[in-house]
C-alpha positions as CSV (number, residue, x, y, z in Angstrom):
1,M,-23.3,-74.0,66.6
2,P,-20.2,-74.6,64.6
3,K,-19.1,-72.1,62.1
4,V,-20.2,-73.6,58.4
5,S,-19.5,-71.9,54.9
6,A,-22.7,-70.5,52.9
7,A,-22.1,-73.8,50.1
8,E,-22.5,-75.9,53.3
9,R,-25.3,-74.5,54.7
10,V,-27.1,-74.9,51.3
11,T,-26.4,-78.5,51.1
12,L,-27.3,-78.9,54.4
13,Q,-30.9,-78.1,53.0
14,A,-31.1,-81.4,51.6
15,E,-30.0,-83.5,54.9
16,E,-31.4,-81.8,57.4
17,Q,-35.0,-80.6,56.5
18,P,-35.9,-79.3,60.7
19,V,-32.4,-77.1,60.5
20,V,-33.0,-76.1,57.1
21,W,-35.4,-73.1,57.9
22,Q,-33.5,-72.2,60.4
23,R,-30.0,-72.2,58.6
24,G,-32.3,-70.6,55.9
25,E,-33.6,-67.4,57.9
26,L,-29.7,-67.1,58.9
27,L,-29.1,-67.0,54.9
28,D,-31.7,-64.6,54.4
29,R,-30.0,-62.2,57.4
30,L,-26.9,-61.7,55.3
31,S,-25.9,-58.7,54.1
32,T,-24.3,-60.5,51.1
33,A,-26.4,-61.8,48.0
34,V,-25.6,-65.7,47.8
35,W,-27.1,-67.7,45.0
36,I,-25.9,-70.7,43.1
37,F,-26.4,-70.2,39.2
38,D,-26.7,-73.8,37.0
39,I,-24.1,-72.7,33.9
40,D,-25.4,-75.1,31.5
41,E,-29.1,-74.5,31.7
42,G,-27.8,-70.6,32.4
43,R,-30.4,-70.0,34.9
44,V,-30.6,-69.4,39.1
45,V,-31.6,-72.6,41.3
46,W,-31.0,-71.4,44.5
47,G,-30.7,-67.8,46.5
48,N,-31.2,-65.8,49.4
49,D,-33.0,-62.5,50.1
50,M,-30.4,-60.3,49.7
51,A,-29.9,-62.5,46.0
52,L,-33.6,-62.0,45.4
53,E,-33.2,-58.4,45.9
54,I,-30.5,-58.0,44.0
55,W,-31.6,-59.6,40.8
56,A,-35.4,-57.8,41.4
57,A,-37.2,-60.9,41.7
58,I,-40.8,-61.5,43.4
59,S,-39.6,-64.9,44.8
60,L,-37.0,-67.8,44.3
61,E,-39.8,-69.5,42.1
62,E,-39.8,-66.4,39.7
63,L,-36.2,-66.2,40.0
64,R,-35.6,-69.4,38.8
65,A,-38.1,-69.0,36.1
66,R,-35.5,-66.7,34.1
67,R,-33.7,-68.3,31.3
68,M,-30.9,-65.9,31.5
69,K,-28.9,-68.0,29.0
70,D,-31.6,-66.4,25.9
71,N,-30.2,-63.0,26.6
72,M,-26.7,-63.3,27.8
73,S,-23.8,-62.1,25.3
74,P,-21.0,-64.6,23.7
75,A,-18.6,-62.9,25.9
76,V,-20.0,-63.6,28.9
77,S,-21.0,-67.4,27.9
78,R,-17.3,-68.1,26.7
79,R,-16.4,-66.8,30.6
80,L,-18.8,-68.8,32.8
81,L,-17.5,-72.1,30.8
82,Q,-14.2,-70.7,31.4
83,Y,-15.2,-70.7,34.9
84,Q,-16.4,-73.7,34.9
85,S,-13.3,-76.0,33.4
86,D,-11.2,-73.8,36.1
87,F,-14.1,-75.4,39.3
88,I,-13.6,-79.0,37.6
89,D,-9.9,-79.0,36.9
90,K,-8.0,-76.8,39.7
91,D,-11.0,-76.6,42.2
92,A,-10.6,-72.5,41.6
93,V,-12.1,-69.6,43.3
94,F,-12.5,-66.1,41.6
95,T,-12.9,-62.5,42.3
96,E,-13.9,-60.2,40.1
97,M,-16.1,-56.9,39.4
98,W,-19.8,-57.5,37.1
99,T,-22.3,-55.5,36.1
100,L,-26.1,-57.8,36.3
101,Y,-28.8,-56.5,34.3
102,P,-32.0,-57.9,36.2
103,R,-35.1,-56.3,34.5
104,G,-32.5,-54.5,32.5
105,V,-31.1,-52.1,35.4
106,P,-27.5,-51.9,35.7
107,R,-26.5,-53.8,39.0
108,P,-22.4,-53.6,39.6
109,L,-21.1,-55.9,42.2
110,Q,-18.2,-57.5,43.6
111,V,-18.7,-61.1,42.9
112,R,-16.9,-63.9,44.7
113,F,-17.1,-67.4,42.0
114,S,-16.8,-71.1,43.2
115,G,-17.7,-74.4,42.2
116,F,-21.0,-76.5,43.7
117,R,-21.7,-79.9,42.5
118,L,-25.5,-80.1,41.7
119,P,-27.2,-83.2,42.8
120,D,-26.7,-85.1,39.7
121,G,-23.1,-84.1,40.0
122,R,-23.0,-81.4,37.1
123,M,-20.8,-78.7,38.1
124,A,-22.7,-75.3,38.8
125,M,-21.4,-71.8,40.2
126,L,-21.6,-70.8,44.1
127,C,-22.0,-66.5,43.9
128,E,-21.4,-64.4,46.5
129,G,-22.2,-60.7,45.4
130,R,-21.2,-57.8,47.4
131,D,-23.0,-54.4,45.9
132,E,-20.7,-52.1,44.4
133,M,-22.9,-49.1,43.5
134,S,-20.6,-46.7,45.2
135,L,-17.9,-47.6,42.6
136,V,-16.9,-44.6,40.5
137,P,-18.8,-45.2,36.8
138,E,-15.1,-45.4,35.0
139,A,-14.2,-48.2,37.3
140,I,-17.0,-50.0,36.9
141,R,-17.1,-49.4,32.8
142,S,-13.5,-50.6,32.8
143,A,-14.2,-53.8,34.5
144,D,-17.2,-54.6,32.2
145,V,-15.2,-53.5,29.0
146,L,-13.0,-55.9,30.3
147,L,-15.0,-58.9,30.3
148,H,-16.5,-57.9,26.9
149,T,-13.6,-56.8,24.5
150,H,-12.5,-58.7,21.8
151,L,-8.9,-57.4,22.8
152,M,-6.7,-60.1,24.5
153,I,-5.5,-58.7,28.0
154,S,-3.2,-60.4,30.4
155,L,-0.5,-59.7,32.8
156,H,2.6,-61.7,33.2
157,T,6.1,-61.3,35.6
158,I,8.8,-60.4,33.9
159,E,9.9,-64.1,33.7
160,G,6.5,-64.6,31.6
161,R,4.7,-66.6,34.5
162,T,0.8,-65.4,33.9
163,L,-0.8,-63.6,36.4
164,Y,-4.2,-62.8,34.6
165,C,-6.3,-63.2,31.5
166,N,-8.9,-61.5,30.9
167,P,-12.1,-63.8,29.0
168,A,-10.7,-63.0,25.4
169,A,-6.8,-63.9,26.4
170,R,-8.3,-67.1,28.6
171,A,-10.3,-68.3,25.2
172,D,-7.4,-67.9,23.2
173,F,-4.2,-68.9,24.8
174,D,-3.2,-72.7,24.2
175,I,-3.2,-73.9,28.1
176,R,-0.2,-76.3,27.2
177,Y,2.3,-72.8,27.1
178,G,1.3,-71.5,30.8
179,S,4.6,-69.3,30.9
180,L,4.5,-66.5,28.0
181,S,7.8,-67.3,26.4
182,D,6.7,-70.9,25.7
183,R,4.0,-68.9,23.1
184,F,6.2,-67.6,20.5
185,V,6.7,-69.9,17.6
186,N,10.4,-67.9,17.4
187,P,11.7,-67.6,20.9
188,Q,13.6,-64.8,19.5
189,D,10.5,-62.6,19.6
190,F,10.2,-63.4,22.9
191,E,13.7,-61.6,23.5
192,S,13.1,-59.1,21.5
193,L,10.1,-58.0,23.3
194,L,11.8,-58.2,26.9
195,Q,14.7,-55.9,25.4
196,R,12.4,-53.4,24.4
197,L,10.6,-52.8,27.2
198,N,14.0,-52.7,29.0
199,G,14.6,-49.8,26.4
200,G,11.5,-47.7,26.9
201,G,9.1,-49.1,29.1
202,E,6.7,-50.0,25.9
203,A,7.1,-52.6,22.8
204,R,5.5,-53.6,19.9
205,L,5.7,-56.3,17.6
206,I,4.0,-58.5,15.4
207,A,4.9,-62.1,16.2
208,E,3.5,-65.8,15.8
209,V,2.4,-67.7,18.7
210,Y,0.8,-70.7,19.6
211,T,-2.7,-70.7,20.2
212,A,-5.6,-72.7,21.1
213,Q,-7.0,-72.7,17.2
214,G,-2.9,-73.3,16.4
215,K,-0.4,-71.0,15.3
216,R,-1.4,-67.2,14.2
217,W,0.0,-63.9,13.8
218,H,-0.8,-61.7,16.9
219,E,0.2,-57.9,17.3
220,L,1.2,-57.7,20.6
221,I,1.7,-54.1,22.6
222,A,3.6,-54.5,25.9
223,R,3.9,-52.1,28.7
224,S,6.0,-52.3,32.1
225,C,3.9,-52.0,35.4
226,F,3.3,-53.2,38.7
227,D,1.3,-56.3,40.0
228,P,-1.4,-55.0,42.2
229,V,-1.5,-57.8,44.5
230,S,2.2,-58.2,45.0
231,G,3.7,-55.4,43.6
232,S,6.0,-56.6,41.8
233,P,7.3,-55.7,38.3
234,S,5.4,-57.5,35.9
235,L,4.1,-56.7,32.2
236,I,0.4,-56.0,30.8
237,L,0.3,-57.8,27.3
238,S,-2.4,-56.4,25.0
239,E,-3.2,-58.7,22.1
240,S,-4.6,-58.6,18.2
241,D,-5.1,-61.5,16.1
242,V,-4.0,-60.0,12.9
243,T,-3.8,-63.5,10.8
244,E,-5.8,-62.6,8.1
245,L,-4.0,-59.5,7.5
246,K,-0.8,-61.3,7.4
247,E,-2.4,-63.8,4.7
248,A,-3.4,-60.7,3.0
249,E,-0.3,-59.2,2.8
250,A,1.2,-62.5,2.0
251,L,-1.1,-62.5,-1.0
252,A,-0.6,-59.5,-1.8
253,Q,3.2,-59.6,-1.9
254,K,2.6,-63.1,-4.2
255,L,0.5,-61.4,-6.3
256,A,2.6,-58.2,-6.8
257,H,5.9,-60.4,-7.2
258,H,4.2,-63.6,-9.4
259,D,2.6,-63.6,-12.8
260,P,-0.7,-64.4,-12.3
261,L,-1.4,-66.8,-15.6
262,T,1.7,-69.2,-15.4
263,G,2.6,-68.7,-11.4
264,L,6.3,-67.7,-12.0
265,F,8.3,-65.1,-10.6
266,N,7.3,-61.7,-12.5
267,R,9.7,-58.5,-13.6
268,L,8.7,-56.7,-10.5
269,S,10.5,-59.4,-8.2
270,L,13.3,-60.2,-10.9
271,P,15.8,-57.3,-8.8
272,I,15.3,-59.6,-5.4
273,R,15.8,-63.0,-6.5
274,F,18.7,-61.7,-9.1
275,E,20.4,-60.7,-6.3
276,E,19.8,-63.4,-3.9
277,L,21.5,-65.5,-6.6
278,A,24.5,-63.3,-7.0
279,T,24.9,-63.2,-3.4
280,K,25.0,-66.9,-3.4
281,A,27.4,-66.9,-6.7
282,E,30.0,-64.7,-5.0
283,H,29.9,-66.6,-1.8
284,T,30.6,-70.1,-3.9
285,G,32.4,-68.7,-6.8
286,S,30.0,-69.6,-9.0
287,R,28.5,-68.1,-12.3
288,I,25.2,-67.4,-13.1
289,S,23.8,-67.2,-17.1
290,L,20.9,-65.3,-17.9
291,L,18.8,-67.1,-21.0
292,F,16.4,-64.7,-22.4
293,I,13.9,-66.7,-24.4
294,D,11.2,-65.4,-26.7
295,L,8.9,-67.6,-28.6
296,D,8.9,-67.3,-32.0
297,Q,5.3,-67.6,-33.9
298,F,3.1,-66.9,-30.7
299,K,1.6,-63.8,-32.5
300,T,0.3,-66.3,-35.0
301,V,-1.0,-68.5,-32.5
302,N,-2.9,-65.6,-30.9
303,D,-4.0,-64.4,-34.3
304,T,-4.8,-67.1,-35.6
305,L,-6.2,-69.8,-32.8
306,G,-7.1,-66.8,-30.4
307,H,-5.6,-65.3,-26.9
308,L,-7.3,-68.4,-25.1
309,Q,-5.3,-70.9,-26.6
310,G,-2.1,-68.4,-26.7
311,D,-2.7,-68.6,-22.9
312,N,-2.9,-71.9,-22.8
313,L,0.5,-72.2,-24.6
314,L,2.3,-70.0,-22.2
315,R,0.9,-72.0,-19.1
316,D,2.7,-75.1,-20.7
317,V,5.6,-73.1,-21.2
318,A,5.9,-71.9,-18.1
319,R,5.3,-75.9,-17.1
320,R,8.1,-77.4,-19.0
321,L,10.6,-74.4,-17.9
322,R,9.5,-75.3,-14.1
323,E,10.6,-79.1,-15.1
324,I,14.1,-78.2,-16.6
325,C,15.3,-75.9,-13.7
326,S,17.2,-77.0,-10.5
327,D,16.2,-76.1,-7.3
328,D,19.2,-73.0,-7.8
329,D,17.6,-71.6,-11.0
330,I,14.9,-69.4,-11.4
331,V,12.2,-69.0,-14.1
332,V,10.7,-65.6,-14.7
333,R,8.2,-64.4,-17.2
334,L,9.1,-60.9,-18.2
335,A,6.0,-60.0,-20.5
336,G,3.9,-61.4,-23.2
337,D,5.9,-64.7,-24.7
338,E,9.3,-63.3,-22.8
339,F,10.8,-65.6,-20.6
340,L,13.8,-65.5,-18.2
341,F,15.9,-68.2,-17.3
342,L,18.1,-67.3,-14.1
343,L,20.1,-70.1,-14.6
344,F,22.8,-71.2,-11.4
345,Q,26.2,-72.8,-12.6
346,H,28.3,-74.5,-9.7
347,K,32.1,-74.2,-9.9
348,D,32.0,-77.7,-10.5
349,M,29.7,-77.9,-13.9
350,P,30.5,-75.0,-15.7
351,C,29.1,-76.6,-18.8
352,R,25.4,-76.9,-17.7
353,V,24.2,-74.0,-19.8
354,K,24.9,-76.0,-22.9
355,S,22.9,-78.8,-21.7
356,V,20.0,-76.3,-20.5
357,A,19.9,-74.5,-23.8
358,D,19.6,-77.5,-25.8
359,R,16.8,-78.7,-23.2
360,V,15.0,-75.3,-23.7
361,L,15.2,-75.9,-27.7
362,E,14.1,-79.2,-27.7
363,R,11.1,-78.8,-24.8
364,L,9.4,-75.4,-26.3
365,S,9.9,-77.0,-29.6
366,I,5.4,-77.1,-29.3
367,S,2.9,-78.2,-32.0
368,V,-0.1,-76.2,-31.4
369,E,-3.2,-77.3,-33.3
370,S,-6.7,-76.4,-33.8
371,D,-9.4,-77.7,-36.2
372,R,-7.7,-76.0,-39.5
373,H,-4.5,-74.8,-38.4
374,Q,-1.2,-76.1,-37.0
375,I,1.6,-74.2,-35.9
376,V,5.1,-74.6,-34.5
377,V,6.2,-72.9,-31.9
378,T,10.1,-72.7,-31.5
379,P,12.1,-71.0,-28.8
380,S,15.1,-67.7,-30.0
381,I,17.6,-67.7,-27.1
382,G,20.0,-65.1,-26.3
383,I,22.4,-65.8,-23.6
384,A,24.6,-63.5,-21.2
385,H,27.0,-64.8,-18.3
386,Y,27.4,-63.2,-14.8
387,P,30.4,-61.6,-13.9
388,D,31.5,-61.8,-17.6
389,H,29.1,-59.7,-19.5
390,G,27.7,-57.4,-16.5
391,T,27.2,-57.4,-12.7
392,D,24.0,-55.7,-12.4
393,I,20.3,-57.4,-13.8
394,Q,20.2,-54.1,-15.8
395,T,22.8,-54.7,-18.0
396,L,22.6,-58.7,-18.4
397,M,18.8,-58.4,-19.3
398,R,20.1,-55.7,-22.1
399,R,23.0,-58.1,-23.5
400,A,21.0,-61.5,-23.3
401,D,18.2,-59.4,-25.3
402,L,20.7,-58.4,-28.0
403,A,22.2,-61.9,-28.4
404,M,18.4,-63.3,-28.3
405,Y,17.4,-60.9,-31.0
406,Q,20.7,-62.3,-32.8
407,A,19.2,-65.7,-32.6
408,K,16.1,-64.2,-34.8
409,A,17.8,-62.7,-37.2
410,A,19.8,-65.7,-37.6
411,G,16.7,-67.6,-38.7
412,R,15.1,-68.4,-34.9
413,N,14.9,-71.6,-33.2
414,Q,18.7,-70.8,-32.4
415,V,21.0,-69.8,-29.6
416,F,23.5,-66.8,-29.3
417,I,25.8,-65.7,-26.8
418,Y,26.4,-62.2,-26.4
419,N,29.8,-60.8,-27.4
420,E,30.8,-57.1,-27.5
421,A,29.9,-56.6,-31.2
422,L,26.1,-57.0,-30.9
423,S,27.0,-54.1,-28.3
424,R,28.2,-52.0,-31.1
425,A,25.4,-53.2,-33.7
426,R,22.8,-52.1,-30.8
427,E,24.8,-48.6,-30.5
428,E,24.7,-48.1,-34.5
429,E,20.1,-49.5,-34.3
430,I,19.9,-46.7,-31.5
431,E,21.8,-44.0,-33.6
432,L,20.2,-44.5,-36.6
433,L,17.0,-44.8,-35.0
434,T,17.3,-41.0,-33.2
435,G,18.6,-40.1,-37.0
436,L,15.3,-41.5,-38.3
437,R,12.9,-39.8,-36.0
438,D,15.0,-36.5,-36.5
439,G,14.8,-37.7,-40.3
440,L,10.5,-38.1,-39.8
441,R,10.5,-34.6,-38.5
442,Y,12.9,-32.3,-41.1
443,G,11.1,-34.3,-43.9
444,Q,14.6,-36.6,-45.0
445,I,11.7,-39.3,-45.8
446,V,10.4,-39.1,-49.3
447,P,9.0,-41.3,-52.0
448,F,11.2,-42.5,-55.3
449,Y,9.6,-43.4,-57.9
450,Q,10.1,-46.7,-60.3
451,P,8.6,-47.2,-63.5
452,R,5.6,-49.2,-64.8
453,V,5.9,-49.7,-68.4
454,S,3.6,-51.3,-71.5
455,A,4.5,-54.4,-72.8
456,V,2.9,-53.5,-75.8
457,D,5.1,-50.4,-76.6
458,G,7.1,-49.8,-73.7
459,S,5.4,-46.5,-72.6
460,I,5.5,-45.3,-68.9
461,I,2.0,-45.5,-68.1
462,G,2.3,-46.1,-63.7
463,M,5.0,-45.3,-61.2
464,E,5.5,-47.1,-57.7
465,A,6.3,-44.4,-54.7
466,L,9.1,-46.4,-53.0
467,A,10.0,-44.8,-49.5
468,R,13.9,-43.4,-49.4
469,W,15.7,-41.9,-46.6
470,K,18.3,-39.6,-47.2
471,H,20.5,-38.9,-44.1
472,P,22.4,-35.4,-44.0
473,K,25.6,-37.4,-42.7
474,L,25.4,-41.1,-44.0
475,G,23.6,-40.0,-47.5
476,M,21.1,-42.4,-49.2
477,V,20.1,-45.2,-46.0
478,P,19.2,-48.4,-47.6
479,P,15.4,-49.3,-47.2
480,S,16.5,-53.0,-46.2
481,T,17.6,-50.6,-43.5
482,F,15.7,-48.7,-42.4
483,I,12.0,-50.2,-42.7
484,P,12.8,-52.9,-40.6
485,L,14.3,-50.3,-38.1
486,A,10.8,-48.2,-38.2
487,E,8.6,-51.6,-38.4
488,K,10.2,-52.3,-34.9
489,A,10.2,-48.6,-33.6
490,G,6.3,-48.3,-34.5
491,L,7.5,-45.9,-37.2
492,I,6.3,-47.7,-40.3
493,N,2.8,-45.9,-39.9
494,Q,4.1,-42.5,-40.5
495,I,6.1,-43.5,-42.7
496,G,3.5,-45.1,-44.8
497,T,1.5,-41.9,-44.8
498,I,4.0,-39.5,-45.8
499,V,5.2,-41.5,-48.8
500,L,1.2,-42.1,-49.2
501,E,0.7,-38.4,-49.2
502,Q,3.8,-36.9,-51.1
503,A,2.9,-39.5,-53.9
504,I,-0.8,-38.3,-54.1
505,E,0.2,-34.9,-54.4
506,Q,3.4,-35.9,-56.7
507,R,0.5,-37.8,-59.0
508,E,-1.6,-34.8,-59.3
509,N,1.3,-32.4,-59.9
510,W,2.4,-34.2,-62.8
511,R,-1.4,-34.3,-64.2
512,R,-1.6,-30.9,-64.1
513,S,1.6,-30.5,-66.4
514,G,-0.1,-33.4,-68.6
515,I,1.8,-36.5,-67.2
516,D,-1.5,-38.8,-66.3
517,L,-0.2,-42.2,-65.0
518,T,-1.4,-44.6,-62.3
519,M,0.3,-44.3,-59.0
520,S,0.7,-47.8,-56.8
521,V,1.9,-47.2,-53.0
522,N,2.9,-50.1,-50.8
523,L,0.9,-50.6,-47.3
524,S,2.4,-52.1,-44.1
525,L,0.4,-54.8,-42.2
526,R,0.3,-51.3,-39.2
527,Q,-1.0,-49.6,-41.6
528,L,-4.3,-51.2,-41.9
529,C,-4.6,-52.4,-38.3
530,E,-5.3,-48.8,-37.9
531,T,-9.0,-48.8,-37.0
532,D,-9.2,-45.0,-39.2
533,F,-7.2,-45.9,-42.4
534,S,-9.5,-46.2,-44.8
535,A,-10.6,-42.6,-43.8
536,V,-6.6,-41.5,-44.2
537,V,-6.8,-42.8,-47.7
538,E,-10.1,-40.7,-48.6
539,D,-8.9,-38.0,-47.1
540,C,-5.9,-37.6,-48.9
541,L,-7.7,-38.3,-52.6
542,N,-10.1,-35.4,-51.3
543,R,-7.4,-33.2,-50.6
544,Y,-5.4,-33.5,-53.7
545,T,-8.4,-34.5,-55.8
546,C,-7.1,-37.6,-57.2
547,P,-8.9,-39.6,-59.1
548,P,-9.5,-42.9,-56.8
549,D,-9.2,-45.4,-59.7
550,R,-5.6,-43.6,-60.2
551,L,-4.2,-44.7,-56.8
552,E,-3.4,-48.3,-56.7
553,L,-2.3,-49.7,-53.1
554,E,0.1,-53.1,-53.0
555,L,0.0,-55.7,-50.3
556,T,1.4,-58.6,-50.2
557,E,-0.3,-62.0,-49.8
558,T,0.5,-62.6,-46.4
559,L,-1.1,-59.4,-45.1
560,F,-4.0,-59.7,-47.8
561,S,-5.2,-63.1,-46.4
562,D,-5.2,-61.2,-42.7
563,S,-7.9,-62.5,-41.1
564,D,-7.9,-59.3,-38.8
565,P,-11.4,-57.8,-39.0
566,V,-9.9,-54.3,-38.7
567,V,-7.5,-55.3,-41.6
568,Q,-10.6,-56.8,-43.6
569,D,-12.7,-53.8,-43.0
570,N,-9.9,-51.1,-44.2
571,L,-9.3,-53.3,-47.3
572,N,-14.0,-53.1,-48.1
573,R,-13.7,-49.3,-47.1
574,I,-10.9,-49.2,-49.6
575,R,-12.2,-51.2,-52.5
576,A,-15.7,-49.2,-52.1
577,L,-14.1,-45.8,-52.6
578,G,-12.8,-47.1,-56.1
579,V,-9.6,-47.2,-55.3
580,R,-7.2,-50.2,-57.2
581,I,-5.7,-53.5,-55.2
582,A,-2.9,-55.0,-56.3
583,I,-1.0,-58.0,-54.4
584,D,3.0,-57.7,-54.7
585,D,5.5,-60.7,-54.3
586,F,2.8,-62.8,-55.5
587,G,3.6,-66.5,-55.8
588,T,6.1,-66.3,-52.7
589,G,3.4,-67.0,-50.3
590,Y,0.0,-68.5,-49.8
591,S,-3.2,-67.0,-51.8
592,N,-6.3,-67.3,-50.7
593,I,-8.0,-67.6,-54.5
594,A,-11.5,-66.9,-53.1
595,R,-10.3,-63.8,-51.0
596,L,-8.6,-62.2,-54.1
597,N,-12.1,-62.9,-55.9
598,E,-14.5,-61.6,-53.4
599,L,-12.5,-57.9,-53.3
600,A,-12.1,-58.0,-57.2
601,V,-8.4,-57.4,-57.3
602,D,-7.3,-55.8,-60.1
603,C,-3.6,-56.0,-60.0
604,I,-1.1,-59.4,-59.5
605,K,2.6,-58.5,-59.3
606,I,4.5,-61.7,-59.8
607,D,7.3,-61.8,-57.3
608,R,11.2,-61.0,-58.7
609,S,12.3,-64.2,-57.2
610,L,10.2,-65.8,-59.9
611,V,10.9,-63.5,-62.5
612,S,14.4,-63.7,-62.3
613,Q,14.7,-67.2,-63.2
614,L,13.1,-67.3,-66.1
615,P,13.4,-69.3,-68.5
616,K,14.6,-72.0,-66.2
617,N,11.7,-72.2,-64.2
618,E,9.1,-71.6,-67.0
619,E,6.3,-74.1,-66.0
620,M,6.0,-72.4,-62.9
621,V,5.8,-69.0,-64.2
622,R,3.1,-70.0,-67.0
623,L,1.3,-71.5,-64.3
624,V,1.1,-68.3,-62.2
625,I,0.3,-66.3,-65.0
626,A,-2.8,-68.9,-66.2
627,M,-3.9,-68.3,-62.5
628,C,-4.0,-64.6,-63.3
629,K,-5.4,-64.7,-66.4
630,L,-8.3,-66.5,-65.0
631,M,-9.1,-64.0,-62.4
632,Q,-9.1,-61.5,-65.2
633,V,-6.4,-59.1,-63.3
634,T,-3.8,-56.9,-64.9
635,I,-0.3,-58.8,-64.9
636,V,2.4,-57.4,-64.0
637,A,6.1,-58.9,-63.9
638,E,8.6,-57.6,-61.4
639,G,12.4,-57.8,-61.4
640,I,13.0,-57.1,-65.0
641,E,16.7,-57.0,-65.7
642,N,17.4,-57.9,-69.3
643,E,15.7,-58.2,-72.6
644,T,15.5,-61.9,-72.8
645,V,13.1,-62.3,-69.8
646,A,11.1,-59.5,-71.1
647,E,10.3,-61.0,-74.1
648,W,9.1,-64.1,-72.5
649,V,6.9,-62.6,-70.3
650,R,5.8,-60.2,-72.6
651,S,5.2,-63.4,-75.3
652,H,3.3,-65.2,-72.5
653,G,0.8,-62.4,-72.0
654,V,2.1,-60.3,-69.2
655,Q,0.7,-56.8,-69.7
656,E,3.0,-54.1,-67.3
657,L,7.3,-55.0,-66.7
658,Q,9.1,-53.3,-64.0
659,G,12.3,-53.3,-63.4
660,Y,15.9,-51.9,-63.3
661,L,16.2,-52.5,-67.0
662,Y,12.9,-49.6,-67.7
663,G,14.3,-47.9,-64.5
664,A,15.6,-48.1,-60.7
665,P,13.5,-45.8,-58.3
666,L,14.3,-42.3,-58.9
667,P,13.5,-39.4,-57.2
668,A,10.6,-36.9,-58.5
669,A,12.6,-35.1,-61.2
670,C,14.3,-37.5,-62.6
671,A,11.2,-39.8,-62.3
672,E,9.4,-37.1,-64.4
673,K,12.2,-36.7,-67.1
674,L,11.7,-40.4,-67.7
675,A,8.4,-40.1,-68.2
676,R,8.5,-37.3,-70.4
677,N,10.7,-39.6,-72.9
678,S,10.2,-42.9,-72.0
679,N,10.9,-43.5,-75.9
680,L,14.5,-43.3,-74.8
681,Q,16.7,-45.4,-73.0
682,F,17.7,-44.6,-69.8
683,S,21.3,-44.2,-69.6
684,K,20.5,-41.4,-72.3
685,I,18.8,-39.2,-69.6
686,D,20.7,-35.9,-68.5
687,L,20.6,-36.5,-64.5
688,D,22.8,-34.7,-62.1
689,D,25.1,-36.9,-60.2
690,D,23.4,-37.4,-56.8
691,H,20.4,-38.3,-58.5
692,F,21.9,-40.7,-61.0
693,I,23.3,-42.6,-57.4
694,A,20.4,-42.2,-55.4
695,A,18.3,-44.0,-58.6
696,G,21.3,-47.3,-58.2
697,I,19.6,-47.6,-54.8
């Protein structure tokens, strides 16, 4: 009888029925378990007696009835499909260590797998298994783990030819890239892997590779070894997919370096972006201009129309700046409404900065509208040039910022280029600010008092407390110098509280000495924005036992009409204490008459700019006075400097007068002398030189 393979024997079963039983008996006598597995259906379709014993089956019919596919792990299922593909494409044969689980009991086998066509043409698998129960547990477990792990394990020759892939590696590798070197998107990564292996026998790197799912990022760990079959030098590679981690890192990097609202680069990314441009500028002999852009009226948009409208405006500004910039330019949102335009000036386009700055002025002039409001937002731009004004980003930003503030001071919606004079002014401002902080600490900020007189008899009936700073070296620093500085530095609240406390204390000291006057104190918006400001006022009144109706707080028209709920709450609480409310500088801004009546304003002070033009603008002043009379408030005319103007306002019903004709702001001691001798002319009062000089400020 000729020698016949196991596969041929089974095929003969269907062709030569008389011989089947004879050959079947031979198959049953084999010590090797042989069975045919239908990969598609996931069940055994035939097996010899040894196979029945291996599978712990009572009969072939019982074994064929088992649906092994139902309990098959995904790793095993994938591996079998890989086998089936290789049987069809390559007529492949595999020998591997497998652990079967007949009736839940592990059974390790050395199995030879080959392709077998079923009668209907489908590719099944002929399995020839040898019992490996004698193997040590570690060997059995390592083979099973290698089958089920998600880690991609592969063996390659030093040249990159693939010798082995575990199921995970086989499923992931793109079959178009048979050689290991071809799998790397960047060929230099493969070269780097080999160099590191040669240097230490082990290498690790993260690289982009081609896979069955497309380009993915893998972490690869390679070790030098020998092929256990041929003994040739080889490398074993373990890979894990880290694409999601790389994408998360890229997203985190993007979020860290981009502004979430506008999508522009943020302040954190600025040093990197600037270094890139600076390097390019050095190599090409070009320049960089920094345009520091601040939006005028942006706070008004936020306060009046809401932060949602403000955010929409910032997104619109970012879009417009992107449309202006070229591929070489960079736009950064620094914070709030501040943007930085890094403009790359090629050496053949030296005047580009002017055209870009003009376009920014034009494009960022934006009208923001709501049902009741229309606000025009404009840019103020400061420019510094690299390398003329600095070679590092901090210096250039600082100098562009100085130029921007100069544009603001000049009336906004303008462009200023940095010059050395701005730095000197800034240094002086910093020095002055340091001195102001010391002045607050050492009691150099004190109130001076300007009298308010009766229009009937000229007697002093009140004093207005005004902040003054007596600097130990500079002498008297004008309020026009230090008040804006205090506003910018956030010190105005501290100054306001000092003046309020000292003014109330001084009023009570005068009262105890026989001088009973109303005390007026100016308020700033920042003070009214403090949630506990009304409590500060109440505490001062209680501490110095000052009657509330003898304190008058002066607000500007704009501040009075502020819609901030904290401001409104403070005003309501202050009014409820019994404190008088005055509107200062009336006639220069927008007044909500209904709002004035609602809070029952006690006093209106007509602004000096209107009073000083009398009698040229008498029709306008008459109108203002008529409005005040209609509201039944005390009317004060500010800025009275000559008797002609004083007589005119007296004759038209103004009750109180204030101005240099009756006294400039004076130190407390001089103001007291003036109050006690209010029937005398200011020039006849005996004042020492320092006080007299101070009074003229």
